[in-house]
Phi, psi and omega in degrees: 000148178222150179228132176268115178262132174230126178265138181241141168221112182257166001274157170243187186289340186244330182251107186280333184198174185295322181303319179288321174296325184294312180310309179298311182306314184293331176290347175050061177294336184267344176091046178310306182302310191291336174267013172093009179301135177253341180191157166229161177217146180236120180244129182247148179291135172302125178087352179217081185295349184268008177236115185205163179242136172248133180246120183241126176268139175230152179296333186221157172304315185302312182289331176289320174296320172305318181285320180299329180276358184298118183306325180294326171304302184302320176298316183295329176305323185299340187241346197260355181091005182288152185235243179289145178215138180214162178251133180229150173252136172299123177261336178193142172228124180230118179272137177246000000 
């Protein structure tokens, strides 16, 4: 399993807040599911809902990187407040 992490900081000139960003994200215009995504998670900074991380899980590193390289994804970042993005593989998981 691999996870694509994307950091966002809103508002931008086009996307004023998380609620508007979320409506577009939920419509899946870039095709997360079609690229093999199996789940996503959104974590927001307490006190600043416009600063958040999106984690999108894929079965493989190749699929996550393929989605990251999707030209439509890159174009959407130009207006959406996306910043840094990276692909991670789980190294360890421990439940407490």
